[in-house]
RODOBA-520560 format. One record per atom (N, C-alpha, C): residue in one letter; z, y, x. Coordinates in steps of 0.001 Angstrom, whole numbers, plus 500000, padded with zeros to 6 digits. Each point is the difference from the previous one (the first is absolute). Layout:
<recs>
AZYX;...
</recs>
This chain:
<recs>
X512766502419522594;X499873501249498971;X500264499800498782;X500533500927499066;X500675499643498619;X499055501070499343;X499504499133499197;X498846500376498787;X500848500088498868;X499506501030498897;X500434500446498992;X498882499988498794;X499854498706499392;X499002499770498876;X500426500884498795;X499169500973499556;X500551500595498651;X498716499598498838;X500470499671498869;X499422499317499089;X500270500140498746;X499378499785498759;X500445499720498820;X499620498610499583;X499440499196500514;X499906498643499715;X500226499039500938;X500853498701499515;X500052499073501214;X500038498749499296;X498957498909500436;X499877498738499300;X501138499077500383;X500885499289499389;X499318499804498746;X501053500793498778;X500904500624500255;X500733500442499037;X499345501141499381;X499145500639500446;X499499501310499423;X498434500016500467;X499227499689499115;X498551499930500550;X499122500100498701;X499241501143500266;X499157500287499006;X498318499506500582;X499823500279501397;X499002499542500409;X500031499818501279;X498873499840500811;X499897499658501432;X501135500327500901;X500247501607499624;X500905500910500704;X501506498852500522;X500496499571499100;X501345499233500184;X499773498658500792;X498619499210499843;X499829499150501045;X499698500566501302;X499422500798499770;X499815500406501558;X501180500694500779;X500729500615499120;X501622500606500718;X500596498803500761;X500101499037498986;X500876498577500468;X499483499274501372;X498581499773499752;X499328499572501210;X499989500311501131;X499730501424499811;X499979500851501426;X501301500212500463;X500978500369499184;X501301500064500885;X500496498667500321;X499990498627499234;X500187498891500450;X499599499693501246;X498630500365500233;X499300499660501375;X500555500836501008;X500148501280499798;X500412500717501179;X501310499954500233;X501037499427499437;X501272499709500476;X499748498540500510;X499147499158499740;X499708498559500610;X499532500568501398;X499413500903500068;X499536500373501425;X500909500977500818;X501115499960499542;X501275500679500772;X500607501380499520;X499316500753498937;X500158501177499705;X501036499933499069;X500502501079500023;X501304500390498865;X499666500626499187;X499576499383498651;X499561500554498649;X500885500171498790;X500321501143499570;X500703500097498803;X498857500497498659;X500399499618498798;X498942500489499225;X500908500958498950;X499416500951499742;X500849501094499010;X499029500132498798;X500709499592499027;X499642500287498528;X500842500590499043;X499733500182498455;X500965500394499106;X500460498773499667;X501331500188499741;X500874499147499475;X499573499589498485;X499341499040499865;X499575499410498826;X500821498855499539;X500328499801498757;X500632499007499534;X499773498171500167;X498409500483500321;X499176498798499857;X500663499332501613;X500257500853500941;X500229499385501465;X501311499273499806;X501046500257499394;X500912499300499933;X500140498588499118;X499159500355498670;X499802498762499356;X499200498856500491;X499113500492501163;X499541498824500673;X500688499258500864;X501187500234500272;X501058499312500861;X500294500821501285;X499331501228500221;X500579500549501189;X501286500981499947;X500772499293500900;X501409501001499688;X499769501349500777;X500602500875499435;X499906501453500295;X501511500354500389;X500532500444501197;X501050500449500232;X500238501735499642;X500546500840499539;X499960501351499833;X500900500415501236;X499183501109500476;X500690500738500992;X500944500780499582;X501370500172500585;X501020501192499487;X499580501238500024;X499234500246500930;X499657501450500559;X499211500254499314;X499668501090498916;X498614500486499480;X499054500709500854;X499001500387499885;X498782500666500710;X499783501141499264;X500787501114500496;X499982501499499409;X498240500270499967;X499604500715498744;X498437500755500509;X500317501226499622;X500334500969501262;X499704500946500011;X498818501080499724;X499855501160499689;X498889501087500003;X499507499933501489;X498704499890499987;X498955499801501369;X500250501499500664;X499687500204501175;X500114501199500991;X498832500893499322;X500700501198499664;X499023501028499410;X499747499819498495;X501002498973499093;X499303499873499006;X501600500156499124;X499753500860498783;X501517500317499543;X500444498880498716;X499161499038499886;X501012499007498968;X499454498446500750;X500744499208499692;X500009498776500220;X499598499075499198;X499716500454498736;X499354499281498736;X500859498927499525;X499724499478498696;X500917499146499019;X501350499241500649;X499307499379501248;X500946498767500524;X500861500481501277;X501074500008500002;X501084500631500930;X500183498888500813;X500119498857499707;X500500498786500963;X499097498471499930;X499673499463500734;X499611498520499916;X500830498867500261;X499846498885499540;X501260498880500374;X499071498973500484;X500412499609500903;X498844498833500861;X500848498769500043;X499117499013499764;X500529498630500144;X499360499121500667;X500621499271500758;X499422499325501125;X499827498224499644;X498651499590500486;X500038498652499345;X498774499416501150;X500448498715500004;X498610499273500607;X499190498716499665;X498615500173500233;X499235499165499349;X499948498578500966;X499654498771499145;X500011498836500680;X499004499836501215;X499247500744500113;X499285500319501210;X500762500590501282;X501445500400499616;X500670500908501225;X499426501122499925;X499175500872499462;X499828501207499667;X500972500542499352;X500680501355500790;X501129500424499127;X499119501233498786;X500881499806498662;X499450501497499476;X500985500679499508;X499756501360499501;X500643500865499916;X499756500530498675;X500712499948498838;X499793500341498691;X500857501474499627;X498877500844499686;X500635501292499917;X500132500434498515;X501109500432499527;X500328500693498659;X499957501135499938;X500086500871498814;X500356501464500019;X500015499830498324;X500798501156499607;X500525500412498645;X499668501073499586;X499633500712498786;X499465501230499340;X500668499978498653;X500823500722499865;X500760499998498593;X500780498549499604;X500615499565501060;X500645498840499903;X499407498795499938;X498880500170500181;X498895498768499621;X499200499509501173;X500163498808500502;X499113499847501257;X498356500108499749;X499497500459501042;X498579500448499893;X499134498171499906;X500900499264500263;X498877498895500376;X500364498785499300;X501284499903499219;X500455498810499092;X499078500220498618;X499657498582500206;X498688499857498462;X498635499755500880;X499738500751500879;X498772500157500571;X499823498388500494;X498576499568499884;X499552498591500486;X500531498851498909;X500450500783499040;X500861498672498970;X499182499937498599;X499004500705500030;X499253499713498655;X500193498546499507;X499519499083500984;X500057498664499738;X500372499408501085;X500347498772500199;X500309499334501392;X498860500048500699;X498679499872499601;X498659499821500587;X499119501369500068;X500876501141499535;X498954501225499760;X500685501082500690;X500343500372501493;X500437501151500309;X499065501145500217;X499133499941499022;X498838501299500191;X500926501428499647;X500979499814499172;X500733501116499285;X500633501055501332;X500176499322501512;X500292500822500574;X499053501258500609;X499015500047499391;X498925501139500198;X499751500717498582;X500560499787499256;X499984500629498371;X501093500556499787;X500019500816499098;X500891500881499448;X500119501554500255;X500418500666499159;X500294501976500416;X499875499599501044;X501391499495500558;X500626500683501343;X499422499257501215;X499036499250499898;X499553499212501525;X499969500919500784;X499396501237500031;X499968501011500892;X501246500312500802;X501354499959498947;X501183500675500632;X500694498579500487;X499473498683499616;X500613498846500576;X499875499924501310;X498551499873500397;X499713499946501576;X500298501308500758;X499966501054499214;X500161501338500792;X501601499633500962;X501139499600498963;X501265499986500537;X500037498638500804;X498821499159499633;X500478498649501038;X499485500651501374;X498943500530500282;X499429500566501011;X500717501122500802;X501030501105499075;X500825500512500742;X501073499140500719;X500412499057499082;X501302499006500576;X499476499592501382;X498871499279500054;X499555499447501335;X500120500621500832;X499287501699500045;X500371500893500850;X501222500329500584;X501456499974498910;X500836500155500738;X500757498879500424;X499426498846499764;X500455498799500614;X499663499911501467;X498677500544500189;X499885500062501374;X500373501312500788;X500353500920499381;X500782501126500743;X501337499388500382;X500546498986498816;X500976499580500688;X500229499155501180;X498702499129500071;X499950499140500789;X499969500729501586;X499250501079499736;X499752501029501343;X501345500575500166;X500574500614499643;X501385500383499984;X500814499215500610;X500138498669499809;X500747498955500365;X499562499529501482;X498959500440500510;X499364499377501570;X499133498787499709;X499795499626498707;X499226498679499730;X498738500242499139;X499358501072500531;X498928500371498951;X498601498774500034;X499669500016498336;X498828499111499953;X498704500409500856;X499357498889500969;X498949500490500716;X498787500097498976;X499768499251498871;X499030500442499290;X500520499749498539;X499571500805499234;X499667499718498372;X498806499984499635;X499818498582499404;X498651499920499610;X499852499939498443;X498897500818499583;X500500500448498289;X498686499463499481;X500258499318498851;X499094499337499164;X499692500612498984;X498805500536499978;X499240500697498845;X500708501257499154;X499268500474499220;X500601501239499502;X501532500131499717;X500777499055499677;X501265500411499598;X500830499915500878;X499721499565501195;X500345500373501256;X499938501350500832;X498626500141499602;X499455501011501035;X500643501009500254;X500767500838499034;X500495501355500483;X501246499811500941;X500342498602500269;X501145500184501223;X498994500642500880;X499156499430500535;X499011501202501544;X500204501283499316;X499801500388499201;X499928501460499584;X501537500757500210;X500541499265499691;X501651500474499781;X500372500039501465;X499690499036500707;X500306499835501440;X499917501095500797;X498859500693499763;X499936501361500639;X501003501101499759;X500300499886499324;X501059501034499894;X501511499882500877;X499810498645500744;X501123500137500694;X499898499827501472;X500284500754501020;X499659499828501198;X500783498670500547;X501428499372499592;X499969499102500635;X499321498546499744;X499029500134498717;X499521498838499640;X498556499961500977;X499892500995501022;X498626499840500848;X499898498814500776;X501337499523500370;X499932498634500817;X499430498726499237;X500065500458498421;X499740498609499263;X498672500002499419;X498991499151500241;X498674500260499838;X499826499357498565;X498668500411499523;X499729499403498585;X498592499401499745;X499952498800499346;X498918499440499873;X499570500015498654;X498753500463499274;X500048499988498459;X498752498877499561;X500070499311499387;X499162498671499874;X499524500405498665;X498705500150499654;X499300500394498398;X499563498388499791;X500568499447498959;X499882498596499553;X498816500064498722;X499792501644499297;X499487499824499180;X499458501598499875;X498827500717500249;X500201501545500283;X499791500497498332;X499807499061498988;X499815500139498638;X501481500729499663;X500872499388500330;X501708500386499747;X500546501165501009;X500289501112499462;X500294500934501069;X500977500894499611;X500635499655498699;X501460500579499624;X499693501402499508;X499088500496498993;X499534501103499488;X500584500472498612;X500705501343500380;X500436500282498838;X499655501351499584;X499765500524498670;X500034501351499695;X500967500397498935;X499665501272500003;X500852500890498873;X501457500138500282;X500836499247499193;X501314500217499961;X500538498602500830;X499090498786500104;X500224499190500692;X500157500274501462;X499033501127500451;X499809500193501398;X501303500950500275;X500208500780499032;X501292500623500324;X501091499254500346;X500296499130498872;X501159498870500754;X500097499610500715;X498787499474500401;X499815499142501107;X500345500646501502;X499302501185499743;X500285500849501233;X501418500513500273;X500704500435498825;X501329500307500001;X500770498412500483;X499598498831499696;X500833499101500168;X499864499407501617;X498804500676500557;X499775499959501557;X500817501164500946;X500593500836498942;X500769500820500757;X499261501140500561;X498834500009499496;X499164501109500433;X499181501387499194;X500086501144500508;X499863501169498886;X498291499856500073;X499698501408499443;X498599500334499633;X499289499877500979;X500451500461501107;X499241500342501395;X499220498816500503;X500188498992499455;X499505498502500388;X498732499736498884;X500150500829499157;X498881499985498920;X499021500581500124;X499101499942501063;X498907500726500370;X499174498910500673;X498356500465499992;X499207498897500397;X500034499528501411;X500521500732501011;X500345499251501175;X500850499144500095;X501180499959498572;X500888499032500290;X499852499123498847;X500818499917498982;X500313498907499139;X498650500357498439;X499749501249500096;X499221500167498543;X498587499474500433;X499751499413498765;X498681499141499920;X499015499938498740;X499335500588499720;X499332500091498890;X501073500686498826;X500943500874500124;X500775500467499128;X501343499425500144;X500045498770500501;X501200499147499874;X500521499790501194;X501191499232500391;X500179499425501160;X499594498832500321;X500043499400501511;X499210498741500378;X501016499441500919;X501137498959499918;X500745499310501020;X498877499699501074;X499107498891499754;X499221499379501022;X499420501578500665;X499554500900499539;X499457501094500907;X501239500383501190;X501225500256499179;X500995500219500701;X500157499231501419;X500343498804499916;X499685499047500943;X499173499906501021;X498553500076499700;X498744499959500635;X500122501827500784;X500482500472499418;X500232501526500931;X500922499795501347;X500951499297500001;X501327499840500768;X500109498736501005;X499146498962499256;X500929498584500553;X498793500007501472;X500653499474500914;X499744499984501462;X498520499043500329;X500054498916499092;X498729499102499912;X500081499600498495;X498671499556499643;X499530499746498716;X499233498695499987;X500391499118499505;X499225498651499933;X499595499468498810;X499163499362499868;X499766498991498534;X499414498837499875;X499933499099499151;X500440498536500156;X498636499074500076;X498899500790500606;X498982499361500456;X498659500762500501;X499317499489500966;X499247501014500841;X499119500597499195;X499358499337498966;X498967500244499006;X500465501221498955;X501090499979499676;X500889500682499061;X500076501376501014;X500433500021501399;X500061501002500459;X499112500904500021;X499004499310500110;X498310501073499996;X499914500341498558;X500402499080498927;X499614500582498894;X500709501207499259;X501440500089500361;X500892500936499539;X499588501664500691;X498937499834501313;X499391501434500230;X499258500296499192;X499160499530499029;X499314500430499285;X500522500666498638;X499263500828499331;X500450500557498709;X500529499058498998;X498887499101499892;X500619499015498736;X501086499150500389;X500006499084501615;X501075499550500030;X501425500478500392;X499616501483500255;X501434500698500358;X500689500711498932;X499110499525498823;X500856500550498746;X500250501479500298;X499220500632500266;X500185501795500285;X501102500107501513;X500177498989500425;X501174500477501412;X498887499662501280;X498511499643500099;X499621499666500800;X499913501584501139;X500111501166499444;X500126501478500894;X501313499776500804;X500972499742498990;X501185500061501166;X500286498540500799;X499330499009499512;X499827499079501107;X499319500471501366;X498789500425499694;X499229500412500835;X500521501163500944;X500697501015499505;X500671500987500757;X500952499305500840;X500606499144499986;X500814499298500800;X499410499781501548;X498208500051499990;X499757499969501377;X499732498170500307;X500948499404500222;X500116498673500051;X499716499013498795;X499046499301500104;X499761499363498285;X501231498810499688;X500586499732499163;X500830498916499800;X499765498805500759;X500667499158500211;X500000498736500959;X499682498868498786;X499316499259500061;X499846498885498693;X500658498599500991;X500870499740499151;X500878498698500301;X499980499004499225;X499233498877500047;X500075499113498643;X501295499051499690;X500339500432499213;X501191499131498849;X499797498381500744;X501193499098499875;X499901499040500084;X500569498863499100;X500247499077500077;X500991498827499110;X500872499499500638;X501161500102499198;X501129499330500642;X500102498611499388;X499788499069501273;X500048498626499768;X501277499241499740;X501020501195499959;X501354498764499466;X500066500102498410;X498971500771499608;X500107500119498526;X498331499628499368;X499233500248500884;X498246499682499310;X499832498802500700;X500145498720500196;X499526498738500833;X500322498800498874;X498944499633499647;X500148498796499275;X500340498532500447;X500248500051501292;X500510499097500986;X501682499753499764;X500361501187499609;X501440499829499954;X500205500852498454;X499532500685499183;X500190500299498978;X500919498889498814;X500743500593499828;X501201499311499230;X499775499958498610;X499173501146499345;X499835500061498626;X498696499292499415;X499008499601500790;X498934499609499663;X500096498147499694;X499009499772499120;X500241498259499601;X500016499307501054;X499157500076501048;X499760498960501177;X499508501030501086;X500685499617501398;X499591500692501005;X499089499643500793;X498962500914500613;X499113499490500566;X499531500935501210;X499162499555500755;X499503500854501099;X498514499962500443;X499640500428501298;X498458500194500195;X499301498626500355;X501164499074500371;X499286498879500768;X500326499078498692;X500857500156499154;X499649499001498632;X500659500707499031;X498716500274499152;X500139501199498696;X499835499424498958;X499809498433499989;X499933499537498480;X500999500296499196;X501265500246500116;X501066500035499123;X499561501451499311;X499210500883500321;X499493500913499073;X499549499667498967;X499440498946499595;X499449499306498934;X501290499988499087;X500926499194500540;X501439499919499351;X500592501377499100;X499679500947500887;X500367501435499461;X499084500534498991;X498973499457500112;X498988500759499130;X500325499108498514;X500010498808500297;X500399499003498787;X501322500803499309;X500909500141500662;X501161500369499367;X499875501224499223;X499468501221500766;X499756501193499526;X499330499762498436;X498747499074499979;X499080499700498891;X500866499467498840;X501204499410500107;X500688499262499501;X501057500907499417;X500532500885500585;X500958501092499761;X499312501065499067;X498865500224500034;X499156500921499380;X499471499443498706;X500193498866499606;X499129499068498927;X498264500174500375;X499621499801501351;X498704499890499935;X499809498561500438;X498574499851499659;X499609498279500039;X499919499987501399;X500724498787500427;X500000499104501250;X498651499775500488;X499167500891500982;X498975499810500397;X500128500275501214;X500298499262501091;X500140500313501330;X498886500550500974;X498895499308499457;X498526500243500608;X499507501869499433;X500643500509499042;X499480501153499466;X500813501216500950;X499406500870500499;X500311501062500690;X501042501209499673;X500612500078500377;X501511501105499524;X499751501186500472;X499425501096499218;X500085501199500592;X501193500885499933;X500371500678500425;X501487500940499563;X499922501447500393;X500480500600499171;X500003501684500310;X501425500132499993;X500735500615501042;X501373500098500161;X500260501259500213;X500941500934499169;X500233501160500675;X500010501423498821;X500390501010500385;X499823501021498866;X498647500208499121;X500303500198498882;X498679499919499179;X499631501607499724;X499591500426500898;X499468501569500142;X498552500222500289;X499796501008499964;X498538500716500333;X499538499979501610;X501204500291500838;X499596499373501496;X499460498922500367;X501002499036499335;X499504498817500237;X498780499218499268;X499198500745499091;X498886499357499304;X500610499144499260;X501082500180499233;X500158499044498982;X499157500230498631;X499301501335499931;X498726500327498931;X499119499370500426;X499630499640501107;X498654499640500538;X500101498366499430;X501058499105500675;X500788498828499519;X499623499738498685;X500543500907498935;X500155499771498739;X498575499867499404;X499363500889500601;X498309499645499396;X499198499344500587;X500325499152501179;X499244499003500213;X500892498564499758;X500907499954499657;X500567498789499667;X499390499174498899;X499656500661499002;X499125499200498840;X499011498982500683;X499030500819501074;X498944499239500114;X500667499215501227;X500847500231500719;X500732499001501229;X500070498881498932;X501113500007499243;X500175498734499102;X499124499408499359;X498730500097499820;X498871499472499622;X499727498685500949;X500699500076501235;X499869499334500968;X500925498674499752;X500249498754500650;X500965499043499600;X501035500239501344;X500744501238499587;X501074500557500961;X501559500210499256;X500894500031500726;X501311500349499448;X499962501219500775;X501244500812498936;X500135501532500436;X501454500303499543;X500708500318500891;X501455500817499867;X499897501611500790;X500394500729498797;X500397501315500247;X501376500347500189;X500403500136500929;X501528500276500010;X500279501381500573;X500621500941499090;X499952501472500534;X500232500851498437;X500562501207500294;X499868500884498779;X499907501542500363;X500127500805499224;X499379501417500477;X499621500674498599;X498570500150500237;X499392500769499070;X499764499403498771;X500830500570498657;X499852498920498964;X498519500057499532;X499276500940499994;X498668499739499436;X498898498679500860;X500361500180501334;X499495498914500687;X500507498549499788;X501329500241499640;X500748498877500029;X499382499311498418;X499882500842498947;X499116499390499009;X498885499522500077;X498983500774500782;X498873499339500237;X500030498664500517;X500973499954501243;X499876498485500548;X500522498990498816;X500916500625499305;X500773498971499123;X498633499218498967;X499529501156499510;X498646499957499091;X498736499145500941;X500041499736501304;X499021499402500539;X500272498512499780;X501682499528500576;X500314498717500238;X500362499464498675;X500206500493499036;X500560499423498435;X499156499014499842;X498551500085500145;X499034499017499445;X500186498581500822;X500618500254501040;X500024498553501061;X501431499731500243;X500956499476498951;X501110500099500386;X500405498597500575;X498995499247500196;X500034498343500676;X500059500555501709;X499381500834500537;X499466500232501349;X500006501530500124;X500789500853499421;X500218501541500429;X501269500656499293;X500382501057500656;X501447500209499478;X500143501264501035;X500836501280498805;X500475500918500553;X501350500037500266;X500987500010501195;X501203499682500004;X500900501604499888;X499394500522500332;X500790501576500039;X500726499661501781;X501310501254500187;X500082499913501398;X501001498808500223;X500020499370501150;X500923498547500071;X500703499994500898;X501196499532500055;X501166499645501154;X499232499908501338;X500664500159500627;X499691499537501645;X499557498534499929;X500761499195499836;X500051498561499874;X498629499591499428;X499821500513499046;X498513499630499155;X498980500387500767;X500219501412500791;X498463500299500537;X499828499187501194;X501074499310500676;X499705499187500861;X499414498568499417;X500509499823498910;X499556498480499593;X498399500151499351;X499706501196499812;X498748500176499407;X498752500020501212;X500855500716501140;X498876499691501430;X499848498866500340;X501010499398499917;X499807498527500152;X498926498793499537;X500197500701498736;X498937499209498937;X498520500249499892;X499672501788500289;X498939500563500153;X499245499729501056;X498190499611499561;X498925499997501012;X499452501287500559;X500451501031498905;X499332501232500443;X500603501353499433;X500180500901500827;X501097501212499179;X498790501053500164;X499912500883498887;X499081501005499335;X500321501266500460;X499663500929500719;X500446501142500345;X499016501250500109;X499612500296498492;X498653501207499951;X500849501510500135;X500565500316500973;X500682501270500381;X499294500912500092;X500010501188499415;X499215501332500383;X500538500379501593;X500986499882499983;X500558500270501935;X501027499160500046;X500302499842501210;X501112499014500199;X500406500475501659;X501225500678499757;X500404500310501643;X500172498632500703;X500621499382499587;X500165498476500888;X499533498835499120;X500846499861499147;X500285498819499230;X500665498973500793;X500993499077499015;X500585499056500751;X499452498781499143;X499837500114498729;X499473498762499269;X498911499109500817;X499208500641500385;X498873499367500508;X500376499245501208;X501305500301500901;X500179499524500926;X500988498637499660;X500748500149498934;X500986499045499455;X499064498995499434;X498942500421499504;X498990498811499405;X499577499209500963;X499389500519500965;X499395499706501285;X501039498885500357;X501322499988500385;X500671499263500770;X500362498809498823;X499870500116498673;X500352499062499190;X498561499343499550;X498954500293500637;X498794499289499754;X499299500479498670;X500013501105499671;X499365500650499083;X499062501000500506;X498677499849499793;X499007501007500712;X499911501084499161;X500104501598500361;X500241500829499411;X498491500718499967;X499701500427498735;X498777500728499660;X500411501158499642;X499488501150500824;X500475501076500515;X498844500964499786;X500198501415499735;X498954501149500126;X500023500414501713;X498820500416500566;X499873500582500678;X500612501124500432;X501178500350500315;X501166501113500027;X501037499826500653;X500604500981500801;X501267499907500584;X500382499058501134;X501186499292499592;X500758499074500787;X499142498866499663;X499068499798498879;X499438498472499810;X498903499953500879;X499392500940500724;X498864500149501062;X500953499401501153;X501293500468500204;X500478499305501285;X500539498758499866;X500117499596498769;X500843498762500108;X499005498603499268;X498624500568499409;X499387498616499672;X498587500506500755;X499542498676500351;X498540500074500781;X499410499411498848;X498653500399499514;X499165499653499120;X499516498730500372;X500028498991498966;X499531498509500441;X498180500233499856;X499436499189500996;X498896499478500104;X499791498957498899;X498777499770499822;X499238499037498728;X500597498867500005;X500068499560501620;X500407498821500708;X501322499268500111;X500748501165499785;X501595499833500002;X500294499673501791;X499299500539500687;X500197499759501702;X500915500958500347;X499716501470499454;X501006501175500526;X500577500713498697;X500543500719500234;X500839500699498902;X501373499913499425;X500657500576499559;X501229499369499022;X500384500358498702;X498834500486499119;X500375500477498833;X498479500620499581;X500016500777498976;X498479500394499131;X500436501564499743;X499312500871500855;X499918501382499666;X498845500402499020;X499714500903499238;X499214500547499403;X500049501369500025;X498804500547499882;X499826501549500175;X500965501203499439;X499973499651498627;X500449501264498969;X500836499390498861;X500993500320499727;X500961499761498951;X499183500028498462;X498946499317500157;X499242499842498326;X499843498752499476;X499797499771498931;X500031498796499280;X498584499067500472;X498899500749500445;X499071499198500752;X500348499642501387;X500766500719500567;X499926499490501672;X501268498902499684;X501061500075499249;X501112499324499770;X499286498480499646;X499060500004498863;X499759498675499643;X498984499296501071;X499182500897500511;X499408499342501593;X501032499487500726;X500633500423500523;X501401499323500751;X500566498843499149;X500089500122498903;X500914498478499447;X498848499118500126;X498686500052499527;X498983499232500524;X499678499216501153;X500400501146500845;X500025499226501686;X500960498993499919;X501249500681499376;X501416499039500467;X499743498731499150;X499080499865498962;X500159498620499310;X499005499190500912;X498893500683500541;X499123499217500679;X500887499141501177;X500639500965500358;X501011499514501554;X500938498841499743;X500173500195498378;X501004499002499706;X499890498818500249;X498661499707499532;X499082498456500143;X499799500076501256;X499571500395500916;X499539500183501408;X500725498785500589;X499523499096500729;X500543499160500906;X500997500665500869;X499589501066500458;X501073500511501220;X501376500663499321;X500085500158498785;X501090500646499186;X501137499654500541;X500150498891500123;X501396499345500680;X500678500712501425;X498694499670500696;X500107500834501473;X500479501584500087;X499129500781498965;X500215500970499980;X501210500515499532;X500482499064498871;X501574500634499723;X500834499653500994;X499979498897500892;X501093499617500901;X499580501345501473;X499055500388500182;X499731500998500808;X501030501363499720;X499626500203498524;X500400501324499699;X501245499696500170;X500806499215499719;X501231499599499924;X500803499972501359;X499260500176500811;X500390499728501555;X499987501603500652;X499543501083499157;X499898501163500468;X501338500933500356;X500300500571501049;X500724500381500580;X500442501702499346;X500655499858499129;X499982501341499210;X501745500616500125;X500755499187500838;X501569500529499735;X500061501780500671;X501108500194499962;X500380501317500202;X500450500453501667;X499880499071501056;X500480500264501350;X498921500939500404;X498485500039499708;X498971500779500860;X500296501244499319;X500369500237498715;X500180501447499330;X501646500517500655;X500761499307500133;X501243500178500479;X500096500763501248;X499345499119501085;X499840500557501282;X499169501251500131;X499125500418499101;X498982501288499780;X500878500842499547;X500890499542499291;X501371501395499640;X501117500385501048;X500013498694500598;X501014500309501258;X499295500708501017;X498660499973500156;X499342500488501009;X500002501986499647;X499734499864498578;X500076501178499678;X501457500693500069;X501048499397499578;X501285500460500293;X500327500484501242;X499545499101500968;X500158500355501538;X499756501350500421;X498479500122499377;X499263500894500526;X500575501460499438;X500231500057498731;X500439501043499719;X501746500714500494;X500670498648500321;X501267500213500268;X499776500845501464;X499137499365500696;X499849500608501158;X499414501109500284;X499358500530498923;X499442501507499881;X501124500700499864;
</recs>
């Protein structure tokens, strides 16, 4: 079976959040299970800068007008580049030009560690519209050659319009589509002139700008288009699959989801143990595992020295790792942090995002420079080092489709402290007071009071005689990708047979 992944992110070269990790881990595991997987993504300069060699195909990919449409949009052809990841997964980087300029050159390159610009700019709708059109033309070329893709697996809004455009071509009926929602809040919504430009870049006319098609509260919505036409819709945890069918969790797309009849399948993301494993991690100070975790203390001391903290091995180290935004409850952490730091703890906040929340966090830590620090966004290697050092990871999210930080933390022996929502419910079992059952700390709501209560429970657990046994038990959890990959494989086979 031949599967085409379509994505805007791929770890490690282009990673904004968990999407990049998920695409890398799932594609690698499917390949190991015997499937042929190709990952298609825009040709960002960051790909080649990461050391991946790309070979340009000599034959360009024309982007003609769709059947029944009068215009093909601003880009008339795309250029294809072939490459291969170290995992053996093939990649296909797609470039296109408008006005003599690449649509993707410079994206993901704001800094070596901040690729968020792929979702920024006045032309973002056009960039992903052209990308989706190019993917559809690629699928048509494969079908005409007698080697059609069996399944195209679309990841999030930036790839979702592939499913919509595929319906325009009878020759693509043989190729089935799966759309995975990694975060329903991100939908690819465009209004006014931006909507007109995006629709034109898709090669679609005004007939598609109606409520039964792409129109959405006065603009257009890429994710809606994908939901209307994808053969199967999945999301990244069982709890989140239920949450997005509610008005709040679906971010106004709950009605479209319900209209499909079959609810989305919730398939929990996994951890790629070739990357996230303290027993083999080459970037941490000292390797360790569940059988012998003592070197975690060496990692903790190394981080303390690097950050200029007092060297106090018995002092618990708390970590917040990820984007500093409202969704992640970063404002809740900022409000609670002054009270948390009244305890004898160390705290590191690694992440960037909302400037106002960053200022509040900076204000909270500045009184305790010997044991608290705001680092901003950190390189991937530093994220590994911080997890290897931490005793607890704090995750007060308002909603969380799946979350990977808590699973990475568990593998590294850092216990998650998280809101009872979304994927946290599916990956964390709340600890009892005697530490006999459970894998972390869940608190009811993303409020300062609830977070402080959970921090208090964590501090009590840290001095409990069973804490060492708890840490070893958590590190032994099986959080790998194989279970999820086999479920996706079942879906691929089911829709292909139908």
